[in-house]
C-alpha positions as CSV (number, residue, x, y, z in Angstrom):
1,M,-0.1,0.0,-0.1
2,T,1.6,3.5,-1.2
3,S,0.4,7.1,-0.6
4,P,-1.2,9.0,-3.6
5,A,0.9,8.9,-6.8
6,V,2.3,12.6,-7.1
7,T,2.8,13.7,-11.0
8,V,6.3,15.8,-11.0
9,R,8.9,16.7,-13.5
10,A,11.8,14.8,-12.4
11,H,15.4,15.5,-13.0
12,G,13.9,18.5,-15.2
13,D,13.1,16.0,-17.7
14,H,9.8,16.4,-20.5
15,N,8.1,13.1,-19.5
16,S,5.9,13.8,-16.1
17,T,6.9,10.7,-13.8
18,Q,4.3,9.3,-11.4
19,L,6.0,9.8,-8.0
20,V,4.9,8.2,-4.4
21,G,5.7,9.4,-1.1
22,W,5.7,7.4,2.3
23,T,5.2,3.9,1.3
24,L,3.7,1.2,3.5
25,E,5.5,-2.5,3.8
26,S,4.2,-4.9,1.2
27,P,4.9,-7.7,-0.8
28,G,8.0,-5.5,-2.0
29,R,9.7,-3.5,0.5
30,G,8.7,0.0,2.4
31,T,10.1,3.1,3.3
32,L,10.6,2.2,6.7
33,S,12.0,-1.3,6.4
34,L,14.4,0.5,3.5
35,A,15.4,3.7,6.2
36,F,15.9,1.1,8.8
37,T,18.3,-1.3,7.1
38,C,20.3,1.8,6.0
39,L,20.4,3.2,9.3
40,A,21.0,-0.3,10.9
41,T,24.1,-0.9,8.5
42,T,25.9,2.9,8.9
43,A,25.4,2.2,12.8
44,L,27.3,-1.2,12.8
45,C,29.9,-0.2,10.2
46,T,30.7,3.1,12.3
47,W,30.2,2.2,16.1
48,V,31.8,-1.7,15.4
49,C,34.8,0.0,14.2
50,I,35.7,2.4,16.6
51,H,38.8,1.6,19.3
52,P,38.6,4.5,21.8
53,R,41.8,5.0,23.8
54,I,42.3,4.0,27.3
55,D,40.7,6.4,30.1
56,Q,40.8,5.8,33.7
57,R,38.4,8.0,34.4
58,E,34.8,6.2,34.2
59,R,32.9,9.2,33.3
60,F,34.7,9.8,30.4
61,R,34.5,6.7,28.3
62,L,31.1,6.5,26.9
63,P,31.2,9.7,26.0
64,H,34.0,9.8,24.1
65,K,33.3,6.9,22.6
66,I,30.1,8.5,21.4
67,V,32.3,11.5,20.1
68,L,34.1,8.8,18.1
69,F,31.0,7.4,17.0
70,I,29.5,11.0,15.7
71,K,32.8,11.8,14.0
72,A,32.8,8.7,12.4
73,F,29.4,9.6,10.9
74,I,29.6,13.2,9.9
75,A,33.3,12.4,8.3
76,P,34.2,9.0,8.3
77,E,37.3,9.7,6.1
78,L,38.9,11.4,8.7
79,I,38.5,8.6,11.0
80,T,40.2,6.3,8.5
81,V,43.0,8.7,8.4
82,E,43.4,8.3,12.5
83,A,43.4,5.0,12.6
84,A,46.2,5.1,9.3
85,Q,48.5,7.5,11.7
86,E,48.0,5.4,14.4
87,W,49.3,2.0,12.7
88,T,52.2,4.0,11.2
89,Q,53.1,5.2,14.7
90,A,52.4,1.6,16.4
91,R,54.8,0.3,13.2
92,R,57.5,3.1,14.0
93,I,57.5,1.8,18.0
94,V,57.9,-1.8,16.3
95,R,60.5,-0.8,13.9
96,Q,62.7,1.1,17.0
97,V,62.6,-1.4,20.1
98,R,62.5,-5.1,17.8
99,D,66.1,-4.8,17.5
100,M,66.5,-4.5,21.4
101,L,63.6,-6.4,22.3
102,G,63.1,-9.1,20.0
103,D,59.9,-10.4,17.5
104,D,58.2,-10.9,20.9
105,F,57.4,-7.2,20.5
106,Q,54.7,-7.1,18.2
107,Y,52.0,-4.3,16.9
108,I,49.4,-5.6,19.4
109,H,51.9,-4.2,22.6
110,A,52.6,-1.2,20.6
111,F,48.9,-0.4,19.8
112,Y,48.3,-1.0,23.7
113,I,50.8,1.7,24.7
114,G,49.8,4.1,22.1
115,M,46.1,3.9,23.6
116,F,47.1,5.1,27.1
117,G,47.9,1.2,28.1
118,I,50.6,2.6,30.9
119,R,51.0,4.6,33.4
120,Y,53.1,5.1,36.1
121,R,52.6,6.1,39.4
122,T,53.7,9.5,41.1
123,D,53.2,11.1,44.5
124,C,49.9,12.7,43.1
125,G,48.3,10.0,41.3
126,T,49.1,8.3,37.6
127,K,50.8,10.0,34.3
128,I,50.4,8.1,31.3
129,L,53.8,6.6,29.8
130,W,53.8,7.9,26.3
131,P,55.4,5.8,23.3
132,N,58.5,7.9,23.0
133,Q,59.1,7.3,26.7
134,F,59.0,3.8,26.2
135,I,61.3,3.6,23.5
136,W,63.7,5.8,25.2
137,L,63.4,3.3,28.5
138,V,64.3,0.7,26.2
139,E,67.4,2.4,24.7
140,Q,68.7,3.4,28.1
141,G,68.3,-0.2,29.3
142,L,66.0,0.6,31.8
143,F,63.4,-1.5,31.1
144,D,63.8,-5.5,30.5
145,W,61.7,-7.8,28.8
146,Q,61.5,-10.3,31.4
147,D,59.5,-7.4,33.3
148,R,56.9,-7.3,30.6
149,Q,53.9,-8.8,32.9
150,A,54.6,-6.1,35.7
151,W,53.9,-3.7,33.0
152,G,50.6,-5.5,31.5
153,L,52.6,-6.3,28.1
154,I,51.7,-10.0,28.0
155,R,50.0,-10.6,24.7
156,D,47.1,-13.1,26.4
157,T,46.5,-10.2,29.2
158,I,46.2,-7.9,26.3
159,K,43.9,-9.9,24.7
160,D,41.6,-10.7,27.7
161,K,41.6,-6.9,28.6
162,S,40.1,-6.2,25.3
163,N,36.3,-6.4,24.9
164,A,36.1,-6.6,21.5
165,D,33.1,-8.6,20.3
166,A,33.5,-11.3,17.6
167,T,30.0,-11.9,17.3
168,A,29.1,-8.2,17.0
169,K,32.0,-7.8,14.2
170,L,30.9,-10.8,12.1
171,F,27.5,-9.2,11.9
172,A,28.4,-6.0,10.8
173,L,30.4,-8.0,8.2
174,L,27.8,-10.2,6.9
175,Q,24.9,-7.0,7.1
176,S,27.9,-4.8,5.1
177,V,28.4,-8.0,2.5
178,W,24.8,-8.4,2.1
179,F,23.8,-4.8,1.5
180,V,26.4,-4.3,-1.0
181,A,25.0,-7.2,-2.6
182,Q,21.9,-6.3,-2.4
183,S,22.8,-2.9,-3.7
184,I,24.6,-4.7,-6.9
185,M,21.8,-7.1,-7.6
186,R,19.3,-3.8,-7.7
187,E,21.9,-2.5,-10.5
188,A,21.6,-5.7,-12.1
189,H,18.2,-5.6,-12.3
190,N,17.9,-2.3,-13.4
191,L,16.0,-0.5,-10.2
192,P,17.3,2.4,-8.5
193,L,18.8,3.0,-5.5
194,A,17.7,5.5,-2.8
195,P,20.1,8.4,-2.1
196,L,20.3,7.0,1.6
197,E,21.6,3.7,0.1
198,S,24.0,5.2,-1.8
199,M,25.1,7.2,1.3
200,T,25.3,3.5,3.2
201,L,27.3,2.4,1.0
202,G,30.2,5.0,1.2
203,Y,30.5,3.9,4.8
204,I,31.2,0.2,4.2
205,P,35.2,0.7,2.3
206,L,35.9,3.4,5.0
207,S,34.7,1.4,8.0
208,V,36.9,-1.8,6.2
209,V,40.1,0.4,6.1
210,T,39.7,1.6,9.1
211,Y,39.5,-1.8,10.8
212,I,41.9,-3.1,8.8
213,Y,44.5,-0.5,10.5
214,W,42.9,-1.1,13.9
215,W,42.8,-4.8,13.1
216,L,45.7,-5.3,15.9
217,K,44.6,-2.6,18.5
218,P,43.1,-3.8,21.4
219,K,39.1,-2.4,21.8
220,N,37.6,-1.2,24.8
221,I,39.8,-1.9,27.6
222,E,38.8,0.3,30.6
223,T,41.7,-0.3,33.1
224,P,45.5,0.5,32.0
225,S,48.4,-1.2,33.3
226,E,50.0,0.8,36.2
227,I,53.7,0.8,37.1
228,D,56.5,2.3,39.1
229,L,59.4,3.6,36.9
230,P,62.7,2.5,37.1
231,H,65.5,4.1,39.1
232,M,67.1,7.2,37.3
233,T,69.6,9.4,37.8
234,I,68.2,13.1,38.0
235,E,69.8,13.9,34.6
236,Q,67.9,10.4,33.2
237,R,64.7,12.0,34.9
238,A,65.0,15.3,33.9
239,E,65.5,13.9,30.0
240,F,62.3,11.5,30.6
241,D,60.3,14.0,31.9
242,S,60.9,16.3,29.0
243,M,59.5,13.9,26.4
244,I,56.0,14.3,28.1
245,I,53.6,15.3,25.0
246,T,50.7,16.7,27.1
247,S,49.7,16.2,30.6
248,S,46.1,17.1,29.9
249,F,45.2,13.3,29.9
250,D,46.9,12.5,33.5
251,N,45.2,11.9,36.6
252,E,47.0,13.7,39.3
253,G,43.9,15.8,40.2
254,K,44.7,18.9,38.2
255,K,41.8,21.0,37.3
256,E,42.8,21.1,33.4
257,Q,42.6,17.1,33.7
258,Q,39.2,16.9,34.2
259,S,37.8,19.1,31.2
260,L,34.8,17.6,29.5
261,W,36.5,18.8,26.1
262,Q,39.2,16.0,26.4
263,I,36.5,13.6,25.0
264,W,36.9,15.4,21.5
265,Y,40.4,15.3,21.4
266,L,42.6,13.3,19.2
267,T,45.6,11.3,20.8
268,P,48.5,12.7,20.7
269,R,51.5,11.1,18.7
270,I,54.9,11.4,19.1
271,F,55.3,13.2,15.5
272,E,53.6,16.2,16.9
273,L,55.9,16.5,19.6
274,E,59.1,16.0,17.3
275,V,57.6,19.1,15.2
276,K,57.1,21.5,18.5
277,E,61.1,20.5,19.3
278,K,62.4,21.5,16.2
279,A,60.4,24.5,15.8
280,A,62.2,25.2,19.3
281,Q,65.7,24.5,18.3
282,K,65.2,26.5,15.0
283,A,64.0,29.4,17.3
284,L,67.0,29.2,19.4
285,T,69.2,28.6,16.3
286,E,67.7,32.4,15.0
287,Y,68.1,33.8,18.5
288,N,71.7,32.8,18.6
289,E,72.4,34.1,15.3
290,K,70.9,37.6,15.8
291,R,72.7,37.8,19.0
292,I,76.1,37.0,17.5
293,A,75.2,39.6,14.7
294,Y,74.4,42.3,17.5
295,L,77.0,41.6,19.8
296,R,79.6,42.1,16.3
297,H,78.1,45.1,15.4
298,E,78.0,46.7,19.2
299,S,81.5,46.2,19.7
300,S,82.1,48.7,16.5
301,C,79.7,50.9,16.9
302,L,80.2,54.5,18.1
303,H,76.8,55.9,18.0
304,K,74.8,56.2,20.9
305,G,70.9,54.9,19.9
306,C,72.1,53.5,16.8
307,K,69.2,52.1,14.8
308,E,71.2,49.3,13.7
309,C,71.7,48.6,16.9
310,K,68.1,48.5,17.9
311,R,67.3,46.2,15.0
312,L,69.7,43.8,15.9
313,R,69.0,43.3,19.4
314,P,67.4,40.1,20.3
315,G,64.7,39.9,22.5
316,T,63.3,36.9,24.3
317,I,62.8,33.9,23.2
318,K,59.1,33.2,23.1
319,P,57.5,30.0,21.5
320,K,54.6,30.8,19.0
321,H,51.3,30.0,19.9
322,E,49.5,28.2,17.0
323,V,46.2,27.2,16.1
324,V,46.6,23.8,13.9
325,L,43.5,22.4,12.4
326,S,45.1,19.2,11.3
327,H,48.5,17.9,11.1
328,W,49.3,14.4,9.3
329,D,51.8,12.2,10.4
330,P,54.7,13.3,8.2
331,E,55.7,9.3,7.9
332,L,52.3,8.5,6.6
333,Y,52.1,11.5,4.8
334,H,55.8,11.2,2.7
335,S,54.7,7.6,2.2
336,K,53.8,5.7,-1.2
337,L,50.5,4.8,1.0
338,W,49.0,8.5,1.2
339,P,47.9,8.8,-2.5
340,V,45.9,5.5,-1.6
341,T,44.9,7.3,1.2
342,C,43.6,10.5,-0.2
343,L,41.6,7.8,-3.0
344,F,39.6,6.4,0.2
345,G,39.2,9.9,1.4
346,I,37.4,10.8,-1.8
347,S,35.7,7.2,-1.8
348,F,33.1,8.5,0.3
349,G,31.4,11.3,-1.8
350,A,32.2,9.4,-4.7
351,L,29.9,6.4,-3.9
352,H,27.2,9.0,-3.9
353,L,27.9,9.9,-6.9
354,V,25.8,6.2,-7.7
355,S,22.6,7.9,-7.2
356,W,23.6,10.5,-10.3
357,N,20.2,9.1,-12.0
358,T,18.1,8.7,-9.0
359,T,14.7,10.3,-9.6
360,F,14.4,13.2,-7.1
361,P,11.3,15.3,-6.5
362,T,12.9,18.2,-8.4
363,A,16.2,19.2,-10.9
364,I,17.1,21.7,-8.3
365,E,17.5,18.4,-5.4
366,A,18.7,16.4,-7.9
367,W,21.6,19.1,-8.5
368,L,22.4,20.1,-5.3
369,W,23.0,16.2,-4.5
370,R,25.3,15.7,-7.5
371,G,27.0,18.9,-6.7
372,A,27.3,18.0,-2.9
373,A,28.8,14.8,-3.6
374,I,31.2,16.3,-6.0
375,T,31.9,19.2,-3.5
376,S,32.9,16.7,-0.7
377,M,35.4,15.0,-2.5
378,V,37.2,18.1,-4.0
379,S,37.3,19.8,-0.5
380,M,38.1,16.6,0.9
381,L,41.2,15.8,-1.3
382,L,42.2,19.8,-1.3
383,F,42.1,19.3,2.8
384,M,44.1,16.6,2.6
385,Q,47.3,17.6,0.4
386,F,48.6,19.9,3.1
387,E,50.3,18.2,6.0
388,K,50.0,21.0,8.5
389,V,47.0,23.0,9.1
390,V,48.1,26.4,10.8
391,V,46.1,29.9,11.4
392,R,48.4,31.8,9.6
393,W,46.5,35.0,7.7
394,S,50.2,36.1,6.0
395,D,49.6,32.6,4.2
396,P,48.0,33.3,0.6
397,L,46.3,29.3,0.7
398,M,45.2,30.4,4.3
399,L,41.5,31.0,2.8
400,V,41.6,27.5,0.5
401,K,42.9,25.7,3.8
402,I,40.0,26.9,6.0
403,C,37.3,27.0,3.2
404,S,37.9,23.3,2.4
405,P,36.8,21.8,5.5
406,L,33.9,23.9,5.7
407,L,32.6,23.0,2.4
408,Y,32.7,19.8,3.6
409,L,30.4,20.0,6.2
410,A,28.2,21.9,4.6
411,S,28.1,19.2,1.5
412,R,27.5,16.6,4.5
413,V,24.6,18.7,5.4
414,V,23.0,19.0,1.7
415,M,23.5,15.0,0.7
416,L,21.8,14.1,4.4
417,G,19.1,16.5,4.0
418,G,19.0,15.2,0.5
419,A,18.5,11.7,1.4
420,I,15.9,12.1,3.2
421,A,13.9,14.6,1.5
422,A,13.8,12.2,-1.5
423,F,11.5,10.2,0.6
424,R,8.5,12.3,0.1
425,A,8.8,11.8,-3.4
426,S,10.3,8.8,-5.4
427,D,10.3,6.3,-7.9
428,P,8.1,3.8,-7.2
429,R,10.2,1.3,-8.7
430,L,12.6,2.0,-5.6
431,Y,10.4,-0.2,-3.7
432,D,9.9,-2.8,-6.0
433,T,12.4,-6.0,-5.7
434,Y,13.5,-9.2,-7.4
435,V,13.8,-12.7,-7.2
436,A,17.2,-13.9,-6.2
437,S,16.9,-17.3,-8.1
438,T,15.6,-15.7,-11.7
439,Y,18.7,-13.6,-11.3
440,W,21.0,-16.8,-10.7
441,V,19.3,-18.9,-13.0
442,H,20.3,-16.5,-16.0
443,L,23.8,-16.6,-14.5
444,I,24.2,-20.2,-14.8
């Protein structure tokens, strides 16, 4: 049973087409079942593949996972790149310590450390052991692989703490495979796909790639390992403490460590600290060069209030405060994987184009859908070309760097709104079904 048909001119064609609105369940399929299938598949693709970091604070765990789910729903490409960057860091950790610890140290251990799996005790609470600190401890001979049980680095122990649900993963996989197969079969029978179905298809390859990158990463671990640091000299402890990437996620009772905004933050990585250190070293080098030039000029200058002396006089070294919109891992950005990563970055918008010839209620909505899909591809591709995006208005490309993510978000809103609005007047063939047995007979 369907709602009364509406005669409109779809896609700007000259021939009138009888379109239907909300359609009840029938021998074919109805609007409710179609929408429910799409939403269920999307939810499974996004929720199941999420692997959150470990947070000792119970009240932050669920909100952080919900935020990851929202990010995966709004911009699944960015979650995929985030997973790729975490895999790149894990590979780097394994590469740097395997010669000293042997093949027993594997990716699961590297992921566990990178997701805040180890905390060391202090007089005021606990602090995160960052991956670069762990690498340093190994290089200094302060960590013995024989002590891995006390550090929570037993492979089976990590797997036992991981709450990965194999049944949920299998169900998500089967649902995704079934949805893709159903879409292919409809195309084979010349039956249209709803815009919402095209949108759902876009999530599937990205969730698969995300899950591949996070395949060895533990999931939903709630309690990290707590350790006591080995004895260090004063110099060693100072160097160890200088490697802290941020103290925002520590648990020492400080007010700034209790902010709910932390649930939005990405997990900081080693390369971010290295970039800051390089910037600080560059600033120090420039300061020293300017100071030397000033002293040389001052020693030979005979004029009081010399303008050149004022120009060369070095000030204090002040770290530049930067507003960073994005920062890709340099190792990933300059690798052979980055072009492939960019292709997956535009796959979400590209799969929306499956509904290019789908009948929309009006020609304007059809072209809005097409334009939004193309805009999402172009804007995401542009955004991924910049290794680091810092708000700096002297940058001639600043407008492009800021506008590209804004255009992407706007295109996502248009596509989502268009997918929902299209149900008010759809091609009646959208609710037709096929007989699978007939199709297989023709194949034979």
